[in-house]
PASEBA-1860 file (N, C-alpha, C; in nm, 3 decimals):
! residues 306
1> MPIAHPVK> 17.634/21.346/21.168/17.629/21.249/21.079/17.544/21.314/20.968 ~ 17.584/21.284/20.806/17.501/21.332/20.713/17.370/21.277/20.705 ~ 17.270/21.375/20.645/17.154/21.325/20.629/17.094/21.263/20.505 ~ 17.067/21.141/20.500/17.034/21.075/20.357/16.929/21.144/20.291 ~ 16.930/21.171/20.174/16.804/21.218/20.106/16.763/21.121/20.035 ~ 16.608/21.124/20.008/16.557/21.024/19.939/16.587/21.037/19.790 ~ 16.585/20.913/19.728/16.636/20.910/19.585/16.488/20.977/19.486 ~ 16.506/21.082/19.425/16.411/21.116/19.342/16.383/21.033/19.212
9> TNYALELA> 16.229/21.009/19.210/16.208/20.946/19.099/16.195/21.017/18.947 ~ 16.260/20.934/18.877/16.263/21.021/18.721/16.124/20.990/18.658 ~ 16.043/21.059/18.678/15.928/21.055/18.611/15.888/21.048/18.451 ~ 16.010/21.090/18.393/15.984/21.086/18.238/16.020/20.953/18.214 ~ 16.120/20.879/18.292/16.150/20.732/18.275/16.046/20.644/18.279 ~ 15.967/20.692/18.417/15.852/20.587/18.473/15.759/20.612/18.377 ~ 15.705/20.713/18.300/15.617/20.727/18.199/15.632/20.668/18.083 ~ 15.775/20.671/18.031/15.810/20.600/17.922/15.788/20.459/17.940
17> LLAALATL> 15.846/20.400/18.068/15.819/20.253/18.089/15.672/20.235/18.099 ~ 15.574/20.330/18.137/15.434/20.285/18.143/15.370/20.269/18.007 ~ 15.436/20.374/17.898/15.373/20.349/17.772/15.445/20.230/17.721 ~ 15.566/20.177/17.755/15.610/20.050/17.703/15.523/19.918/17.761 ~ 15.501/19.939/17.870/15.387/19.851/17.937/15.284/19.831/17.861 ~ 15.219/19.937/17.841/15.091/19.948/17.768/15.089/19.892/17.636 ~ 15.198/19.906/17.570/15.242/19.864/17.419/15.251/19.711/17.430 ~ 15.340/19.667/17.530/15.338/19.500/17.545/15.216/19.418/17.587
25> WAAAYTFI> 15.122/19.499/17.654/15.015/19.440/17.701/14.889/19.449/17.601 ~ 14.897/19.563/17.518/14.788/19.571/17.410/14.836/19.475/17.298 ~ 14.948/19.439/17.283/14.983/19.330/17.165/14.938/19.211/17.236 ~ 14.956/19.178/17.343/14.912/19.053/17.389/14.772/18.995/17.357 ~ 14.665/19.086/17.338/14.542/19.066/17.281/14.570/19.004/17.165 ~ 14.617/19.049/17.065/14.656/19.010/16.927/14.711/18.854/16.926 ~ 14.822/18.855/17.020/14.905/18.731/17.028/14.827/18.617/17.075 ~ 14.710/18.672/17.182/14.627/18.573/17.256/14.540/18.518/17.102
33> KIGIETIP> 14.463/18.605/17.053/14.383/18.577/16.957/14.435/18.472/16.822 ~ 14.550/18.506/16.792/14.637/18.393/16.713/14.671/18.258/16.773 ~ 14.700/18.268/16.901/14.706/18.150/16.965/14.598/18.042/16.979 ~ 14.488/18.122/17.018/14.375/18.020/17.045/14.323/17.970/16.927 ~ 14.354/18.003/16.806/14.312/17.939/16.680/14.321/17.772/16.693 ~ 14.440/17.754/16.765/14.468/17.594/16.760/14.515/17.559/16.891 ~ 14.511/17.647/16.986/14.561/17.594/17.105/14.451/17.642/17.209 ~ 14.374/17.560/17.288/14.271/17.585/17.380/14.320/17.686/17.500
41> PVTLIAAR> 14.239/17.799/17.514/14.267/17.908/17.633/14.346/17.856/17.757 ~ 14.318/17.757/17.822/14.370/17.698/17.963/14.509/17.673/17.932 ~ 14.540/17.584/17.820/14.663/17.527/17.772/14.759/17.620/17.750 ~ 14.698/17.736/17.647/14.787/17.865/17.602/14.815/17.922/17.740 ~ 14.736/17.959/17.833/14.789/18.038/17.953/14.876/17.959/18.036 ~ 14.847/17.826/18.049/14.947/17.737/18.110/15.095/17.760/18.058 ~ 15.084/17.756/17.964/15.228/17.754/17.871/15.275/17.880/17.890 ~ 15.200/17.984/17.870/15.242/18.114/17.866/15.310/18.204/18.031
49> TLIAGSLL> 15.240/18.134/18.123/15.291/18.143/18.260/15.411/18.056/18.280 ~ 15.419/17.922/18.234/15.535/17.861/18.295/15.671/17.913/18.207 ~ 15.653/17.942/18.070/15.727/17.978/17.987/15.813/18.121/18.040 ~ 15.706/18.223/18.070/15.753/18.337/18.111/15.816/18.311/18.250 ~ 15.752/18.248/18.336/15.856/18.231/18.466/15.948/18.177/18.470 ~ 15.968/18.057/18.403/16.098/17.987/18.399/16.229/18.098/18.328 ~ 16.187/18.167/18.239/16.275/18.275/18.165/16.311/18.368/18.264 ~ 16.237/18.418/18.334/16.256/18.516/18.431/16.358/18.460/18.552
57> VLVMRGRG> 16.337/18.338/18.615/16.423/18.270/18.693/16.547/18.244/18.618 ~ 16.577/18.225/18.508/16.700/18.201/18.423/16.780/18.340/18.420 ~ 16.702/18.456/18.408/16.761/18.596/18.422/16.791/18.643/18.552 ~ 16.715/18.593/18.647/16.759/18.623/18.789/16.869/18.554/18.828 ~ 16.883/18.401/18.780/17.008/18.356/18.847/17.125/18.416/18.753 ~ 17.125/18.468/18.642/17.236/18.534/18.590/17.279/18.666/18.652 ~ 17.156/18.718/18.714/17.191/18.850/18.788/17.240/18.824/18.921 ~ 17.244/18.713/18.975/17.254/18.670/19.113/17.151/18.683/19.209
65> VSLPWART> 17.024/18.703/19.175/16.925/18.720/19.235/16.845/18.590/19.236 ~ 16.808/18.544/19.383/16.724/18.427/19.380/16.582/18.474/19.455 ~ 16.511/18.368/19.432/16.346/18.375/19.462/16.369/18.335/19.616 ~ 16.281/18.418/19.676/16.254/18.388/19.841/16.185/18.254/19.851 ~ 16.221/18.171/19.982/16.186/18.059/19.981/16.080/18.039/20.110 ~ 16.032/18.156/20.165/15.979/18.182/20.294/15.813/18.128/20.246 ~ 15.770/18.053/20.338/15.628/18.017/20.301/15.508/18.140/20.309 ~ 15.542/18.242/20.342/15.467/18.359/20.331/15.477/18.434/20.174
73> SWRNFTVQ> 15.593/18.426/20.155/15.633/18.488/20.032/15.549/18.409/19.906 ~ 15.558/18.265/19.920/15.485/18.183/19.818/15.347/18.178/19.840 ~ 15.310/18.231/19.945/15.151/18.244/19.989/15.109/18.383/19.915 ~ 15.197/18.462/19.933/15.143/18.589/19.856/15.166/18.590/19.694 ~ 15.263/18.504/19.641/15.283/18.492/19.505/15.166/18.428/19.425 ~ 15.102/18.330/19.559/14.974/18.252/19.501/14.863/18.331/19.469 ~ 14.854/18.432/19.563/14.743/18.525/19.558/14.757/18.613/19.436 ~ 14.851/18.667/19.421/14.910/18.754/19.296/14.899/18.682/19.172
81> ACLNSAIP> 14.934/18.544/19.152/14.882/18.473/19.046/14.740/18.475/19.007 ~ 14.668/18.446/19.135/14.536/18.441/19.109/14.453/18.563/19.036 ~ 14.539/18.690/19.085/14.469/18.792/19.066/14.522/18.867/18.938 ~ 14.642/18.833/18.902/14.714/18.889/18.799/14.747/18.807/18.666 ~ 14.734/18.666/18.678/14.764/18.588/18.567/14.683/18.469/18.545 ~ 14.660/18.368/18.650/14.607/18.262/18.637/14.448/18.276/18.600 ~ 14.365/18.374/18.668/14.234/18.403/18.630/14.224/18.489/18.539 ~ 14.277/18.622/18.527/14.235/18.697/18.441/14.285/18.650/18.290
89> FTLIAWAE> 14.415/18.633/18.300/14.468/18.558/18.144/14.357/18.458/18.090 ~ 14.328/18.368/18.160/14.237/18.279/18.122/14.114/18.316/18.075 ~ 14.044/18.429/18.167/13.902/18.469/18.135/13.933/18.560/17.989 ~ 14.052/18.620/17.982/14.039/18.683/17.844/14.074/18.621/17.719 ~ 14.151/18.496/17.734/14.175/18.403/17.634/14.053/18.330/17.605 ~ 13.959/18.310/17.705/13.836/18.249/17.686/13.737/18.318/17.613 ~ 13.735/18.457/17.659/13.653/18.536/17.569/13.687/18.595/17.464 ~ 13.813/18.599/17.419/13.864/18.626/17.294/13.819/18.498/17.178
97> TSIDAGLA> 13.774/18.406/17.213/13.710/18.306/17.125/13.577/18.343/17.072 ~ 13.525/18.416/17.150/13.386/18.477/17.093/13.375/18.650/17.085 ~ 13.485/18.723/17.134/13.479/18.863/17.098/13.604/18.897/17.021 ~ 13.632/19.016/16.927/13.720/19.038/16.891/13.830/19.087/16.992 ~ 13.965/19.092/16.948/14.073/19.124/17.042/14.068/19.276/17.079 ~ 14.045/19.376/16.987/14.019/19.517/16.996/13.903/19.571/17.107 ~ 13.794/19.468/17.099/13.679/19.505/17.215/13.740/19.455/17.341 ~ 13.832/19.335/17.356/13.889/19.299/17.461/13.968/19.402/17.534
105> VILNSITP> 14.064/19.466/17.448/14.122/19.579/17.506/14.027/19.689/17.536 ~ 13.947/19.747/17.501/13.862/19.858/17.541/13.796/19.811/17.651 ~ 13.752/19.697/17.679/13.657/19.658/17.806/13.771/19.642/17.927 ~ 13.868/19.621/17.886/13.994/19.605/17.994/14.063/19.752/18.028 ~ 14.016/19.838/17.947/14.101/19.971/17.991/14.033/20.039/18.093 ~ 13.921/19.979/18.146/13.868/20.049/18.294/13.911/20.011/18.392 ~ 14.058/19.930/18.391/14.110/19.888/18.534/14.142/20.018/18.629 ~ 14.186/20.138/18.576/14.212/20.237/18.663/14.085/20.249/18.756
113> VFTFLITL> 13.979/20.254/18.686/13.838/20.293/18.757/13.839/20.193/18.876 ~ 13.841/20.058/18.849/13.817/19.955/18.975/13.944/19.974/19.068 ~ 14.055/20.004/19.025/14.167/20.019/19.123/14.143/20.166/19.214 ~ 14.096/20.291/19.134/14.062/20.385/19.220/13.951/20.365/19.318 ~ 13.839/20.306/19.290/13.739/20.260/19.350/13.772/20.187/19.487 ~ 13.855/20.081/19.466/13.892/19.993/19.551/13.981/20.073/19.658 ~ 14.071/20.132/19.596/14.176/20.238/19.690/14.083/20.325/19.773 ~ 13.975/20.415/19.733/13.882/20.505/19.774/13.795/20.421/19.890
121> FWSRHEAT> 13.735/20.350/19.865/13.649/20.273/19.971/13.682/20.171/20.057 ~ 13.825/20.105/20.034/13.887/19.998/20.117/14.006/20.011/20.150 ~ 14.110/19.975/20.058/14.236/19.975/20.106/14.293/20.120/20.148 ~ 14.269/20.225/20.085/14.328/20.349/20.111/14.444/20.338/20.141 ~ 14.551/20.290/20.060/14.679/20.291/20.088/14.750/20.413/20.001 ~ 14.684/20.494/19.932/14.764/20.586/19.864/14.651/20.698/19.863 ~ 14.718/20.807/19.818/14.627/20.948/19.802/14.483/20.921/19.694 ~ 14.382/20.964/19.713/14.282/20.940/19.601/14.221/21.092/19.573
129> GFRKFAGV> 14.300/21.196/19.572/14.246/21.297/19.566/14.188/21.378/19.441 ~ 14.136/21.479/19.436/14.042/21.518/19.326/14.096/21.511/19.183 ~ 14.244/21.538/19.191/14.278/21.506/19.044/14.321/21.393/18.992 ~ 14.342/21.270/19.077/14.324/21.133/19.024/14.187/21.099/18.995 ~ 14.095/21.151/19.062/13.941/21.119/19.017/13.914/21.189/18.898 ~ 13.967/21.310/18.861/13.956/21.395/18.747/14.021/21.290/18.641 ~ 14.145/21.247/18.661/14.202/21.201/18.557/14.147/21.046/18.514 ~ 14.089/20.969/18.607/14.005/20.844/18.601/13.871/20.893/18.514
137> AVGLAGTC> 13.794/20.988/18.551/13.691/21.034/18.473/13.718/21.087/18.322 ~ 13.834/21.172/18.292/13.887/21.215/18.176/13.937/21.094/18.081 ~ 13.997/20.974/18.148/14.042/20.886/18.078/13.948/20.823/18.036 ~ 13.820/20.771/18.112/13.755/20.680/18.078/13.645/20.746/17.988 ~ 13.643/20.884/17.960/13.572/20.959/17.850/13.635/20.927/17.758 ~ 13.757/20.947/17.743/13.859/20.928/17.608/13.826/20.777/17.566 ~ 13.825/20.692/17.678/13.798/20.534/17.633/13.663/20.520/17.549 ~ 13.561/20.599/17.586/13.441/20.614/17.526/13.428/20.661/17.385
145> VIIGNQAL> 13.505/20.782/17.401/13.519/20.826/17.246/13.560/20.744/17.150 ~ 13.686/20.652/17.206/13.764/20.582/17.104/13.629/20.466/17.059 ~ 13.572/20.417/17.177/13.480/20.322/17.128/13.405/20.332/17.005 ~ 13.337/20.455/17.028/13.242/20.493/16.911/13.111/20.429/16.923 ~ 13.036/20.488/16.795/12.901/20.424/16.782/12.917/20.273/16.734 ~ 13.026/20.243/16.657/13.039/20.121/16.603/13.065/20.006/16.721 ~ 13.161/20.055/16.812/13.180/19.940/16.906/13.069/19.922/16.980 ~ 12.982/20.056/17.016/12.864/20.024/17.103/12.755/19.947/17.043
153> THVGEALL> 12.743/19.935/16.908/12.660/19.826/16.832/12.679/19.684/16.890 ~ 12.794/19.666/16.928/12.812/19.523/16.962/12.795/19.496/17.124 ~ 12.777/19.588/17.187/12.730/19.555/17.319/12.611/19.479/17.337 ~ 12.588/19.380/17.440/12.504/19.272/17.434/12.528/19.152/17.386 ~ 12.603/19.162/17.258/12.637/19.036/17.207/12.758/18.951/17.282 ~ 12.768/18.827/17.251/12.860/18.743/17.340/12.885/18.819/17.483 ~ 12.770/18.838/17.565/12.742/18.893/17.681/12.828/18.841/17.794 ~ 12.837/18.715/17.790/12.913/18.635/17.878/13.074/18.655/17.864
161> AQLAVVLA> 13.108/18.662/17.754/13.254/18.698/17.708/13.286/18.824/17.755 ~ 13.205/18.916/17.751/13.225/19.069/17.771/13.227/19.091/17.891 ~ 13.153/19.013/18.005/13.167/18.999/18.143/13.269/18.933/18.193 ~ 13.325/18.859/18.126/13.446/18.760/18.173/13.568/18.875/18.154 ~ 13.586/18.971/18.046/13.677/19.057/18.053/13.680/19.176/18.151 ~ 13.531/19.188/18.167/13.532/19.287/18.305/13.583/19.242/18.438 ~ 13.539/19.111/18.452/13.592/19.030/18.580/13.754/19.025/18.600 ~ 13.799/19.001/18.463/13.968/18.989/18.458/14.005/19.128/18.495
169> TVCYAGAA> 13.935/19.251/18.448/13.957/19.398/18.476/13.984/19.411/18.626 ~ 13.860/19.365/18.709/13.869/19.368/18.863/13.966/19.306/18.909 ~ 14.015/19.180/18.861/14.114/19.116/18.903/14.252/19.199/18.897 ~ 14.281/19.220/18.767/14.378/19.337/18.762/14.379/19.463/18.876 ~ 14.289/19.508/18.892/14.287/19.607/18.983/14.317/19.574/19.130 ~ 14.256/19.456/19.171/14.313/19.400/19.277/14.470/19.377/19.309 ~ 14.505/19.286/19.174/14.644/19.287/19.178/14.743/19.396/19.196 ~ 14.682/19.495/19.116/14.786/19.635/19.137/14.786/19.688/19.287
177> IFGRNFKN> 14.673/19.661/19.369/14.685/19.708/19.498/14.765/19.581/19.580 ~ 14.731/19.465/19.564/14.793/19.368/19.619/14.974/19.369/19.597 ~ 14.988/19.416/19.500/15.152/19.405/19.436/15.222/19.458/19.543 ~ 15.164/19.591/19.606/15.241/19.656/19.710/15.319/19.565/19.820 ~ 15.281/19.456/19.818/15.320/19.384/19.936/15.473/19.319/19.910 ~ 15.525/19.345/19.788/15.641/19.303/19.739/15.738/19.406/19.706 ~ 15.720/19.511/19.798/15.801/19.641/19.773/15.970/19.602/19.819 ~ 15.980/19.524/19.905/16.117/19.473/19.945/16.172/19.395/19.862
185> LDPMAPAA> 16.159/19.339/19.756/16.165/19.243/19.683/16.232/19.293/19.524 ~ 16.326/19.243/19.468/16.357/19.288/19.328/16.231/19.243/19.225 ~ 16.206/19.335/19.151/16.088/19.331/19.092/16.061/19.201/18.994 ~ 16.214/19.142/18.978/16.179/19.017/18.909/16.101/18.879/18.991 ~ 16.143/18.898/19.119/16.111/18.802/19.221/15.974/18.772/19.238 ~ 15.869/18.880/19.247/15.735/18.867/19.250/15.655/18.818/19.090 ~ 15.750/18.899/18.982/15.693/18.856/18.870/15.696/18.688/18.837 ~ 15.833/18.653/18.864/15.866/18.495/18.824/15.811/18.433/18.946
193> GSLLSGAA> 15.786/18.464/19.051/15.715/18.373/19.185/15.563/18.358/19.134 ~ 15.506/18.478/19.099/15.349/18.461/19.060/15.341/18.396/18.927 ~ 15.438/18.412/18.836/15.397/18.337/18.703/15.398/18.186/18.746 ~ 15.511/18.137/18.804/15.524/18.012/18.851/15.423/17.949/18.904 ~ 15.360/18.033/19.013/15.249/17.994/19.086/15.108/17.976/18.992 ~ 15.106/18.067/18.902/14.996/18.052/18.814/14.989/17.936/18.722 ~ 15.123/17.907/18.701/15.160/17.794/18.602/15.116/17.662/18.678 ~ 15.154/17.665/18.815/15.124/17.530/18.900/14.976/17.504/18.924
201> ILIPVSLL> 14.895/17.628/18.897/14.750/17.621/18.912/14.701/17.582/18.801 ~ 14.743/17.609/18.668/14.692/17.564/18.542/14.738/17.479/18.479 ~ 14.859/17.416/18.509/14.885/17.306/18.437/14.805/17.167/18.455 ~ 14.757/17.128/18.585/14.684/17.034/18.632/14.552/17.040/18.551 ~ 14.498/17.168/18.547/14.390/17.192/18.477/14.368/17.155/18.325 ~ 14.491/17.202/18.254/14.520/17.183/18.099/14.524/17.026/18.095 ~ 14.611/16.952/18.186/14.611/16.818/18.158/14.457/16.740/18.159 ~ 14.390/16.803/18.242/14.260/16.739/18.275/14.155/16.754/18.165
209> VDRPWTLA> 14.157/16.895/18.128/14.068/16.955/18.042/14.106/16.930/17.908 ~ 14.210/16.982/17.865/14.274/17.009/17.719/14.341/16.871/17.657 ~ 14.404/16.787/17.758/14.465/16.704/17.689/14.591/16.710/17.601 ~ 14.673/16.815/17.639/14.739/16.900/17.521/14.845/16.792/17.474 ~ 14.849/16.665/17.479/14.946/16.584/17.415/14.879/16.549/17.284 ~ 14.742/16.560/17.295/14.661/16.540/17.166/14.630/16.664/17.067 ~ 14.715/16.772/17.110/14.670/16.889/17.028/14.788/16.889/16.909 ~ 14.755/16.972/16.803/14.844/16.985/16.698/14.828/17.145/16.672
217> PSGESVMA> 14.876/17.205/16.736/14.919/17.376/16.725/14.973/17.405/16.595 ~ 14.925/17.523/16.518/14.999/17.559/16.395/15.101/17.625/16.454 ~ 15.205/17.648/16.349/15.332/17.736/16.354/15.303/17.886/16.402 ~ 15.203/17.941/16.334/15.163/18.069/16.392/15.107/18.082/16.539 ~ 15.046/17.987/16.585/14.985/17.968/16.730/15.110/17.994/16.847 ~ 15.205/17.869/16.783/15.339/17.863/16.867/15.407/17.976/16.876 ~ 15.454/18.066/16.754/15.511/18.168/16.753/15.407/18.281/16.842 ~ 15.304/18.292/16.814/15.224/18.370/16.902/15.227/18.347/17.060
225> LVALAVFS> 15.228/18.229/17.107/15.249/18.193/17.227/15.402/18.214/17.294 ~ 15.489/18.205/17.204/15.628/18.252/17.242/15.649/18.389/17.259 ~ 15.578/18.466/17.157/15.597/18.628/17.170/15.521/18.651/17.313 ~ 15.396/18.599/17.313/15.309/18.663/17.440/15.400/18.611/17.561 ~ 15.449/18.496/17.572/15.524/18.463/17.708/15.660/18.558/17.733 ~ 15.731/18.592/17.608/15.835/18.667/17.623/15.828/18.811/17.643 ~ 15.752/18.883/17.541/15.749/19.006/17.561/15.634/19.047/17.630 ~ 15.515/18.984/17.639/15.381/19.069/17.696/15.362/19.010/17.824
233> TAMAFVIY> 15.458/18.898/17.870/15.448/18.867/18.014/15.568/18.861/18.073 ~ 15.686/18.821/18.050/15.790/18.821/18.111/15.870/18.970/18.126 ~ 15.886/19.023/18.017/15.940/19.158/18.017/15.853/19.246/18.070 ~ 15.676/19.261/18.026/15.593/19.337/18.082/15.572/19.329/18.237 ~ 15.592/19.209/18.292/15.589/19.187/18.444/15.712/19.263/18.536 ~ 15.809/19.251/18.459/15.909/19.311/18.537/15.897/19.472/18.559 ~ 15.843/19.529/18.423/15.816/19.672/18.429/15.702/19.695/18.519 ~ 15.604/19.599/18.523/15.485/19.615/18.598/15.517/19.653/18.748
241> FRLIHTLG> 15.607/19.549/18.807/15.629/19.549/18.948/15.705/19.683/18.966 ~ 15.781/19.735/18.908/15.873/19.845/18.912/15.781/19.958/18.916 ~ 15.685/19.948/18.824/15.601/20.075/18.825/15.490/20.085/18.942 ~ 15.477/19.970/19.004/15.409/19.952/19.124/15.452/20.043/19.227 ~ 15.589/20.021/19.235/15.670/20.099/19.367/15.690/20.260/19.327 ~ 15.700/20.313/19.178/15.745/20.438/19.146/15.614/20.510/19.147 ~ 15.520/20.453/19.060/15.411/20.553/19.034/15.278/20.524/19.127 ~ 15.275/20.410/19.194/15.160/20.356/19.276/15.067/20.268/19.186
249> SVGTTAQA> 14.995/20.220/19.268/14.860/20.118/19.186/14.769/20.191/19.103 ~ 14.728/20.294/19.133/14.636/20.392/19.062/14.730/20.432/18.913 ~ 14.822/20.487/18.958/14.917/20.517/18.834/14.959/20.417/18.746 ~ 15.011/20.328/18.779/15.031/20.190/18.713/14.945/20.149/18.625 ~ 14.799/20.143/18.711/14.700/20.076/18.611/14.643/20.172/18.509 ~ 14.720/20.312/18.491/14.660/20.421/18.396/14.697/20.370/18.265 ~ 14.794/20.259/18.264/14.860/20.203/18.128/14.736/20.141/18.047 ~ 14.599/20.089/18.124/14.513/20.045/18.077/14.443/20.137/17.967
257> YLRAPIGV> 14.441/20.252/18.005/14.388/20.377/17.906/14.472/20.380/17.783 ~ 14.606/20.367/17.824/14.693/20.380/17.696/14.674/20.292/17.595 ~ 14.637/20.136/17.670/14.624/20.040/17.577/14.506/20.030/17.493 ~ 14.422/20.118/17.501/14.308/20.127/17.430/14.362/20.206/17.271 ~ 14.424/20.312/17.267/14.448/20.396/17.163/14.555/20.286/17.081 ~ 14.667/20.234/17.175/14.771/20.144/17.077/14.695/20.036/17.050 ~ 14.594/19.961/17.082/14.534/19.843/17.044/14.444/19.918/16.896 ~ 14.390/20.041/16.896/14.342/20.069/16.789/14.453/20.112/16.669
265> AIGAYFLG> 14.531/20.145/16.712/14.658/20.169/16.600/14.722/20.057/16.550 ~ 14.756/19.964/16.663/14.796/19.808/16.615/14.701/19.773/16.487 ~ 14.548/19.773/16.503/14.454/19.732/16.435/14.461/19.812/16.286 ~ 14.484/19.943/16.295/14.480/19.993/16.171/14.615/19.998/16.084 ~ 14.710/19.970/16.169/14.837/19.951/16.074/14.861/19.799/16.017 ~ 14.843/19.683/16.117/14.839/19.540/16.060/14.743/19.498/15.990 ~ 14.580/19.538/16.029/14.474/19.506/15.996/14.421/19.572/15.885 ~ 14.497/19.681/15.853/14.422/19.771/15.745/14.276/19.858/15.801
273> ESLDPTAW> 14.260/19.872/15.942/14.134/19.914/15.996/14.179/20.081/15.994 ~ 14.073/20.169/15.970/14.074/20.294/15.938/14.048/20.353/16.081 ~ 14.125/20.464/16.111/14.089/20.542/16.251/13.980/20.655/16.223 ~ 13.887/20.653/16.304/13.785/20.761/16.298/13.869/20.916/16.351 ~ 13.822/20.999/16.296/13.877/21.125/16.351/13.853/21.158/16.499 ~ 13.749/21.088/16.556/13.733/21.115/16.691/13.830/21.029/16.807 ~ 13.886/20.944/16.714/13.998/20.862/16.781/14.119/20.924/16.837 ~ 14.127/21.042/16.771/14.247/21.101/16.820/14.213/21.222/16.918
281> IGLVCILL> 14.075/21.238/16.932/14.013/21.320/17.035/14.014/21.244/17.146 ~ 13.980/21.121/17.163/13.988/21.005/17.256/14.126/20.992/17.306 ~ 14.225/20.998/17.224/14.355/20.996/17.262/14.418/21.106/17.353 ~ 14.374/21.216/17.312/14.416/21.328/17.375/14.375/21.321/17.526 ~ 14.245/21.298/17.542/14.163/21.292/17.666/14.243/21.174/17.746 ~ 14.292/21.078/17.682/14.340/20.943/17.752/14.471/20.979/17.825 ~ 14.535/21.065/17.707/14.699/21.102/17.769/14.669/21.197/17.871 ~ 14.578/21.281/17.869/14.564/21.390/17.995/14.503/21.333/18.110
289> GVALMTLP> 14.440/21.228/18.091/14.383/21.139/18.209/14.505/21.062/18.277 ~ 14.608/20.991/18.184/14.702/20.950/18.244/14.801/21.037/18.331 ~ 14.824/21.165/18.271/14.904/21.260/18.330/14.825/21.300/18.459 ~ 14.695/21.329/18.465/14.642/21.392/18.576/14.662/21.269/18.699 ~ 14.681/21.123/18.648/14.716/21.013/18.777/14.832/20.980/18.796 ~ 14.901/21.029/18.734/15.064/20.984/18.741/15.173/21.087/18.793 ~ 15.156/21.183/18.727/15.247/21.301/18.746/15.233/21.359/18.916 ~ 15.359/21.383/18.974/15.365/21.406/19.093/15.283/21.558/19.115
297> QRKRPAAA> 15.240/21.580/19.230/15.197/21.723/19.282/15.297/21.799/19.335 ~ 15.297/21.933/19.320/15.420/22.027/19.363/15.358/22.040/19.528 ~ 15.465/22.032/19.605/15.446/22.045/19.741/15.442/22.198/19.775 ~ 15.330/22.254/19.844/15.331/22.379/19.892/15.427/22.409/19.972 ~ 15.475/22.523/19.974/15.600/22.583/20.069/15.519/22.592/20.207 ~ 15.591/22.535/20.296/15.556/22.555/20.444/15.548/22.697/20.458 ~ 15.442/22.724/20.556/15.404/22.861/20.577/15.517/22.916/20.674 ~ 15.548/23.029/20.666/15.678/23.071/20.775/15.632/23.082/20.896
305> LA> 15.711/23.065/20.996/15.663/23.091/21.147/15.663/23.223/21.181 ~ 15.582/23.241/21.265/15.589/23.387/21.329/15.680/23.401/21.415
END
């Protein structure tokens, strides 16, 4: 009987998808900032999860893929929703009523640190060797370089909003680790299931707190909501669950480091912000950190038998 060889991962493709995911999620902070101008945070996120989840279900139906209906699967979807959408999305949207989108991106870039620490001290579901530790340190150093003195002067202002983003970051780290429970499912299934579960949690809250039928959102906010749901949520979640399987939870959360320079670049291009020369140094550090956390290690050749 021929021996089945494992399928090799195309790491160039996976790293390209990692960069795409970072870009989609970096843009989300700007979409949120525009959306919350006339749509309250809870209602914005309830609509975001409902639209994105429904879109994914339609795409799955077109591909002939269906959601699992086992109670265990939906219990896991609900847990994933709390960790990866309902709670962190709402916390970030609320925080951006007080802080800039760029600062939210920067604070959220420490996700790999929490993922690494949770993996190291609790779950231990994948290797956490020195190279990944070095990647976390180098990436964090690069993020600190990008923040610069100007951003550091804002630390302490809107403290609750900043802490809300950090709490969202911890949720994302837990979600990356919990996401390995969906290894046997098509990546769209946990994405759609968790988003619909998040919508089921948030819609009643929205009806009670915001009374959305009384709102008059602007055209810009509605367009931002649609872009947020379609690109930064539906499309991003499919990529996210794929990368959980191919790069692992620590490697996947490395895109949080990429979000920082991408967010700075978006601000420079669309808002006319000037990039400090140290930002490019930070970008090199971040890319090096991502490489250390994601590229596979070469296996040492087995010692010859005597």
